[in-house]
LUMNU-915103 format. One record per atom (N, C-alpha, C): x negated, y, z negated; atom name; residue in three letters. Coordinates in Angstrom, 3 decimals, decimal comma, padded with zeros to 6 digits. Layout:
BEGIN
ATOM         X         Y         Z  atome  residu
ATOM         X         Y         Z     CA     ALA
...
This chain:
BEGIN
ATOM         X         Y         Z  atome  residu
ATOM  -026,852   003,998  -007,581      N     UNK
ATOM  -026,971   002,652  -007,086     CA     UNK
ATOM  -028,210   002,013  -007,719      C     UNK
ATOM  -028,068   000,781  -008,186      N     UNK
ATOM  -029,193   000,090  -008,815     CA     UNK
ATOM  -030,166  -000,396  -007,753      C     UNK
ATOM  -031,359  -000,735  -008,201      N     UNK
ATOM  -032,364  -001,224  -007,255     CA     UNK
ATOM  -031,918  -002,538  -006,619      C     UNK
ATOM  -031,157  -003,355  -007,363      N     UNK
ATOM  -030,654  -004,612  -006,794     CA     UNK
ATOM  -029,661  -004,320  -005,668      C     UNK
ATOM  -028,786  -003,316  -005,882      N     UNK
ATOM  -027,824  -002,939  -004,838     CA     UNK
ATOM  -028,546  -002,369  -003,621      C     UNK
ATOM  -029,553  -001,543  -003,862      N     UNK
ATOM  -030,335  -000,987  -002,760     CA     UNK
ATOM  -031,032  -002,087  -001,980      C     UNK
ATOM  -031,620  -003,041  -002,696      N     UNK
ATOM  -032,283  -004,168  -002,041     CA     UNK
ATOM  -031,282  -004,944  -001,193      C     UNK
ATOM  -030,110  -005,214  -001,757      N     UNK
ATOM  -029,079  -005,956  -001,033     CA     UNK
ATOM  -028,632  -005,197   000,206      C     UNK
ATOM  -028,391  -003,897   000,071      N     UNK
ATOM  -027,980  -003,086   001,217     CA     UNK
ATOM  -029,051  -003,072   002,301      C     UNK
ATOM  -030,316  -002,944   001,893      N     UNK
ATOM  -031,414  -002,964   002,865     CA     UNK
ATOM  -031,508  -004,315   003,562      C     UNK
ATOM  -031,339  -005,380   002,806      N     UNK
ATOM  -031,400  -006,724   003,383     CA     UNK
ATOM  -030,261  -006,940   004,383      C     UNK
ATOM  -029,062  -006,513   004,028      N     UNK
ATOM  -027,920  -006,636   004,929     CA     UNK
ATOM  -028,171  -005,846   006,211      C     UNK
ATOM  -028,691  -004,632   006,076      N     UNK
ATOM  -028,995  -003,820   007,263     CA     UNK
ATOM  -030,020  -004,521   008,153      C     UNK
ATOM  -031,025  -005,139   007,544      N     UNK
ATOM  -032,036  -005,868   008,321     CA     UNK
ATOM  -031,426  -007,086   009,015      C     UNK
ATOM  -030,553  -007,794   008,319      N     UNK
ATOM  -029,914  -008,971   008,915     CA     UNK
ATOM  -029,013  -008,580   010,094      C     UNK
ATOM  -028,267  -007,490   009,936      N     UNK
ATOM  -027,413  -007,019   011,031     CA     UNK
ATOM  -028,287  -006,605   012,212      C     UNK
ATOM  -029,361  -005,874   011,950      N     UNK
ATOM  -030,293  -005,458   013,002     CA     UNK
ATOM  -030,840  -006,687   013,722      C     UNK
ATOM  -031,228  -007,711   012,974      N     UNK
ATOM  -031,760  -008,938   013,573     CA     UNK
ATOM  -030,705  -009,621   014,434      C     UNK
ATOM  -029,462  -009,674   013,952      N     UNK
ATOM  -028,380  -010,286   014,735     CA     UNK
ATOM  -028,167  -009,525   016,044      C     UNK
ATOM  -028,182  -008,194   015,981      N     UNK
ATOM  -028,019  -007,388   017,200     CA     UNK
ATOM  -029,171  -007,654   018,157      C     UNK
ATOM  -030,394  -007,677   017,653      N     UNK
ATOM  -031,560  -007,925   018,504     CA     UNK
ATOM  -031,505  -009,314   019,135      C     UNK
ATOM  -031,104  -010,327   018,345      N     UNK
ATOM  -030,993  -011,688   018,884     CA     UNK
ATOM  -029,943  -011,767   019,991      C     UNK
ATOM  -028,787  -011,148   019,748      N     UNK
ATOM  -027,719  -011,158   020,746     CA     UNK
ATOM  -028,173  -010,417   022,000      C     UNK
ATOM  -028,872  -009,313   021,831      N     UNK
ATOM  -029,365  -008,549   022,975     CA     UNK
ATOM  -030,339  -009,394   023,804      C     UNK
ATOM  -031,189  -010,160   023,120      N     UNK
ATOM  -032,199  -010,970   023,805     CA     UNK
ATOM  -031,613  -012,193   024,491      C     UNK
ATOM  -030,549  -012,762   023,920      N     UNK
ATOM  -030,077  -014,052   024,423     CA     UNK
ATOM  -028,658  -014,063   024,960      C     UNK
ATOM  -027,870  -013,056   024,624      N     UNK
ATOM  -026,452  -013,146   024,923     CA     UNK
ATOM  -025,962  -012,352   026,112      C     UNK
ATOM  -026,857  -011,650   026,793      N     UNK
ATOM  -026,437  -010,811   027,896     CA     UNK
ATOM  -027,286  -011,096   029,121      C     UNK
ATOM  -026,743  -010,734   030,274      N     UNK
ATOM  -027,565  -010,804   031,483     CA     UNK
ATOM  -028,702  -009,809   031,336      C     UNK
ATOM  -029,779  -010,051   032,014      N     UNK
ATOM  -030,996  -009,276   031,812     CA     UNK
ATOM  -030,772  -007,761   031,885      C     UNK
ATOM  -030,132  -007,260   032,907      N     UNK
ATOM  -029,924  -005,819   033,051     CA     UNK
ATOM  -028,927  -005,269   032,050      C     UNK
ATOM  -027,909  -006,053   031,723      N     UNK
ATOM  -026,866  -005,584   030,805     CA     UNK
ATOM  -027,397  -005,430   029,384      C     UNK
ATOM  -028,342  -006,260   028,993      N     UNK
ATOM  -028,871  -006,217   027,630     CA     UNK
ATOM  -029,527  -004,878   027,336      C     UNK
ATOM  -030,173  -004,305   028,320      N     UNK
ATOM  -030,892  -003,057   028,105     CA     UNK
ATOM  -029,926  -001,898   027,877      C     UNK
ATOM  -028,804  -001,886   028,592      N     UNK
ATOM  -027,893  -000,748   028,523     CA     UNK
ATOM  -026,751  -000,939   027,520      C     UNK
ATOM  -026,580  -002,128   026,987      N     UNK
ATOM  -025,497  -002,374   026,035     CA     UNK
ATOM  -025,789  -001,679   024,720      C     UNK
ATOM  -024,788  -000,970   024,221      N     UNK
ATOM  -024,965  -000,251   022,961     CA     UNK
ATOM  -024,888  -001,219   021,784      C     UNK
ATOM  -025,379  -000,755   020,641      N     UNK
ATOM  -025,295  -001,555   019,419     CA     UNK
ATOM  -023,851  -001,876   019,080      C     UNK
ATOM  -022,942  -000,916   019,305      N     UNK
ATOM  -021,545  -001,153   018,958     CA     UNK
ATOM  -020,938  -002,244   019,824      C     UNK
ATOM  -021,284  -002,274   021,102      N     UNK
ATOM  -020,775  -003,319   021,992     CA     UNK
ATOM  -021,325  -004,676   021,554      C     UNK
ATOM  -022,601  -004,706   021,245      N     UNK
ATOM  -023,227  -005,968   020,835     CA     UNK
ATOM  -022,664  -006,439   019,499      C     UNK
ATOM  -022,550  -005,539   018,532      N     UNK
ATOM  -021,998  -005,922   017,232     CA     UNK
ATOM  -020,546  -006,353   017,370      C     UNK
ATOM  -019,805  -005,679   018,242      N     UNK
ATOM  -018,426  -006,090   018,502     CA     UNK
ATOM  -018,352  -007,505   019,043      C     UNK
ATOM  -019,260  -007,856   019,949      N     UNK
ATOM  -019,253  -009,222   020,498     CA     UNK
ATOM  -019,627  -010,244   019,429      C     UNK
ATOM  -020,523  -009,858   018,513      N     UNK
ATOM  -020,900  -010,752   017,411     CA     UNK
ATOM  -019,702  -010,984   016,490      C     UNK
ATOM  -018,980  -009,909   016,155      N     UNK
ATOM  -017,810  -010,052   015,285     CA     UNK
ATOM  -016,714  -010,884   015,958      C     UNK
ATOM  -016,516  -010,666   017,248      N     UNK
ATOM  -015,510  -011,454   017,967     CA     UNK
ATOM  -015,878  -012,936   017,954      C     UNK
ATOM  -017,161  -013,233   018,112      N     UNK
ATOM  -017,626  -014,623   018,063     CA     UNK
ATOM  -017,435  -015,179   016,648      C     UNK
ATOM  -017,829  -014,405   015,633      N     UNK
ATOM  -017,743  -014,858   014,246     CA     UNK
ATOM  -016,299  -015,157   013,849      C     UNK
ATOM  -015,386  -014,290   014,256      N     UNK
ATOM  -013,981  -014,478   013,911     CA     UNK
ATOM  -013,219  -015,298   014,952      C     UNK
ATOM  -013,957  -015,933   015,856      N     UNK
ATOM  -013,375  -016,819   016,880     CA     UNK
ATOM  -012,256  -016,112   017,652      C     UNK
ATOM  -012,508  -014,846   017,955      N     UNK
ATOM  -011,608  -014,000   018,745     CA     UNK
ATOM  -010,219  -013,865   018,136      C     UNK
ATOM  -010,122  -013,990   016,819      N     UNK
ATOM  -008,853  -013,811   016,107     CA     UNK
ATOM  -008,586  -012,313   015,960      C     UNK
ATOM  -007,636  -011,812   016,730      N     UNK
ATOM  -007,357  -010,389   016,762     CA     UNK
ATOM  -007,034  -009,802   015,409      C     UNK
ATOM  -006,267  -010,496   014,601      N     UNK
ATOM  -005,881  -009,990   013,282     CA     UNK
ATOM  -007,109  -009,771   012,402      C     UNK
ATOM  -007,998  -010,738   012,355      N     UNK
ATOM  -009,183  -010,618   011,493     CA     UNK
ATOM  -010,128  -009,533   012,001      C     UNK
ATOM  -010,230  -009,391   013,311      N     UNK
ATOM  -011,048  -008,324   013,885     CA     UNK
ATOM  -010,438  -006,970   013,527      C     UNK
ATOM  -009,118  -006,855   013,620      N     UNK
ATOM  -008,439  -005,604   013,266     CA     UNK
ATOM  -008,605  -005,298   011,779      C     UNK
ATOM  -008,499  -006,311   010,922      N     UNK
ATOM  -008,699  -006,100   009,489     CA     UNK
ATOM  -010,109  -005,582   009,215      C     UNK
ATOM  -011,082  -006,120   009,921      N     UNK
ATOM  -012,469  -005,685   009,764     CA     UNK
ATOM  -012,641  -004,247   010,237      C     UNK
ATOM  -012,003  -003,914   011,348      N     UNK
ATOM  -012,067  -002,543   011,850     CA     UNK
ATOM  -011,447  -001,576   010,851      C     UNK
ATOM  -010,300  -001,953   010,308      N     UNK
ATOM  -009,638  -001,136   009,290     CA     UNK
ATOM  -010,564  -000,942   008,088      C     UNK
ATOM  -011,153  -002,025   007,607      N     UNK
ATOM  -012,028  -001,959   006,430     CA     UNK
ATOM  -013,257  -001,093   006,709      C     UNK
ATOM  -013,790  -001,166   007,917      N     UNK
ATOM  -014,955  -000,347   008,262     CA     UNK
ATOM  -014,588   001,129   008,261      C     UNK
ATOM  -013,455   001,468   008,849      N     UNK
ATOM  -013,011   002,862   008,841     CA     UNK
ATOM  -012,791   003,352   007,411      C     UNK
ATOM  -012,123   002,543   006,610      N     UNK
ATOM  -011,835   002,920   005,233     CA     UNK
ATOM  -013,122   003,060   004,422      C     UNK
ATOM  -014,063   002,148   004,603      N     UNK
ATOM  -015,335   002,206   003,873     CA     UNK
ATOM  -016,160   003,421   004,265      C     UNK
ATOM  -015,957   003,912   005,468      N     UNK
ATOM  -016,675   005,098   005,942     CA     UNK
ATOM  -015,952   006,384   005,554      C     UNK
ATOM  -014,977   006,263   004,658      N     UNK
ATOM  -014,160   007,402   004,209     CA     UNK
ATOM  -013,387   008,048   005,355      C     UNK
ATOM  -013,023   007,249   006,334      N     UNK
ATOM  -012,165   007,690   007,430     CA     UNK
ATOM  -010,770   007,127   007,182      C     UNK
ATOM  -010,212   007,497   006,050      N     UNK
ATOM  -008,954   006,930   005,583     CA     UNK
ATOM  -007,796   007,245   006,513      C     UNK
ATOM  -007,717   008,465   006,993      N     UNK
ATOM  -006,629   008,837   007,909     CA     UNK
ATOM  -006,704   007,993   009,181      C     UNK
ATOM  -007,901   007,834   009,705      N     UNK
ATOM  -008,077   007,020   010,902     CA     UNK
ATOM  -007,720   005,562   010,629      C     UNK
ATOM  -008,115   005,055   009,452      N     UNK
ATOM  -007,797   003,680   009,084     CA     UNK
ATOM  -006,285   003,475   009,007      C     UNK
ATOM  -005,595   004,413   008,382      N     UNK
ATOM  -004,141   004,300   008,258     CA     UNK
ATOM  -003,461   004,399   009,622      C     UNK
ATOM  -003,964   005,273   010,482      N     UNK
ATOM  -003,399   005,390   011,832     CA     UNK
ATOM  -003,633   004,101   012,616      C     UNK
ATOM  -004,805   003,508   012,464      N     UNK
ATOM  -005,105   002,247   013,141     CA     UNK
ATOM  -004,175   001,141   012,644      C     UNK
ATOM  -003,950   001,100   011,341      N     UNK
ATOM  -003,049   000,102   010,774     CA     UNK
ATOM  -001,629   000,296   011,295      C     UNK
ATOM  -001,193   001,548   011,378      N     UNK
ATOM   000,152   001,837   011,891     CA     UNK
ATOM   000,277   001,406   013,355      C     UNK
ATOM  -000,730   001,685   014,145      N     UNK
ATOM  -000,721   001,247   015,546     CA     UNK
ATOM  -000,640  -000,278   015,618      C     UNK
ATOM  -001,407  -000,963   014,781      N     UNK
ATOM  -001,385  -002,431   014,746     CA     UNK
ATOM   000,037  -002,931   014,440      C     UNK
ATOM   000,676  -002,330   013,435      N     UNK
ATOM   002,029  -002,765   013,059     CA     UNK
ATOM   003,027  -002,533   014,194      C     UNK
ATOM   002,876  -001,444   014,922      N     UNK
ATOM   003,795  -001,161   016,029     CA     UNK
ATOM   003,615  -002,148   017,173      C     UNK
ATOM   002,383  -002,517   017,435      N     UNK
ATOM   002,098  -003,461   018,521     CA     UNK
ATOM   002,384  -004,896   018,100      C     UNK
ATOM   002,294  -005,175   016,809      N     UNK
ATOM   002,500  -006,524   016,266     CA     UNK
ATOM   003,602  -006,497   015,214      C     UNK
ATOM   004,849  -006,296   015,646      N     UNK
ATOM   005,943  -006,228   014,660     CA     UNK
ATOM   006,046  -007,528   013,857      C     UNK
ATOM   006,400  -007,377   012,613      N     UNK
ATOM   006,546  -008,548   011,752     CA     UNK
ATOM   005,281  -008,904   010,994      C     UNK
ATOM   004,150  -008,329   011,402      N     UNK
ATOM   002,912  -008,562   010,666     CA     UNK
ATOM   002,732  -007,444   009,656      C     UNK
ATOM   002,051  -007,741   008,586      N     UNK
ATOM   001,835  -006,749   007,544     CA     UNK
ATOM   000,782  -005,732   007,922      C     UNK
ATOM   000,591  -004,780   007,021      N     UNK
ATOM  -000,456  -003,788   007,215     CA     UNK
ATOM  -001,822  -004,456   007,167      C     UNK
ATOM  -002,813  -003,777   007,743      N     UNK
ATOM  -004,146  -004,376   007,857     CA     UNK
ATOM  -004,861  -004,490   006,520      C     UNK
ATOM  -004,442  -003,725   005,501      N     UNK
ATOM  -005,080  -003,893   004,197     CA     UNK
ATOM  -004,541  -005,117   003,476      C     UNK
ATOM  -003,482  -005,733   004,008      N     UNK
ATOM  -002,976  -007,005   003,497     CA     UNK
ATOM  -003,605  -008,101   004,344      C     UNK
ATOM  -004,788  -008,522   003,960      N     UNK
ATOM  -005,556  -009,431   004,799     CA     UNK
ATOM  -004,985  -010,839   004,791      C     UNK
ATOM  -005,364  -011,600   005,817      N     UNK
ATOM  -004,957  -013,004   005,881     CA     UNK
ATOM  -005,481  -013,762   004,670      C     UNK
ATOM  -006,673  -013,402   004,194      N     UNK
ATOM  -007,224  -014,054   003,017     CA     UNK
ATOM  -006,331  -013,829   001,799      C     UNK
ATOM  -005,736  -012,627   001,690      N     UNK
ATOM  -004,812  -012,365   000,581     CA     UNK
ATOM  -003,623  -013,329   000,651      C     UNK
ATOM  -003,169  -013,621   001,880      N     UNK
ATOM  -002,045  -014,521   002,057     CA     UNK
ATOM  -002,376  -015,942   001,623      C     UNK
ATOM  -003,655  -016,321   001,729      N     UNK
ATOM  -004,067  -017,673   001,371     CA     UNK
ATOM  -004,184  -017,859  -000,130      C     UNK
ATOM  -004,377  -016,758  -000,860      N     UNK
ATOM  -004,592  -016,864  -002,320     CA     UNK
ATOM  -003,304  -016,782  -003,076      C     UNK
């Protein structure tokens, strides 16, 4: 990995950390903020960012699993999505692909 890629990855990690900290400070009731996990907080941020669009959230979940080399889990998640949402494509066929 080049130093530019490392810098970018570090910056992204810092920005995500800052977003989680901001949401923890402002987005929860006082007691809930302390006990809420990073995953719960990040999930609420993603739901807000994607305006609670289930398909886009599922595509992001699929991509996260796949990027973490959890390919079997990603494929199983996509299959579950297709069974629950008949007529929709697999999660690796993103809505953005449909727009292009």
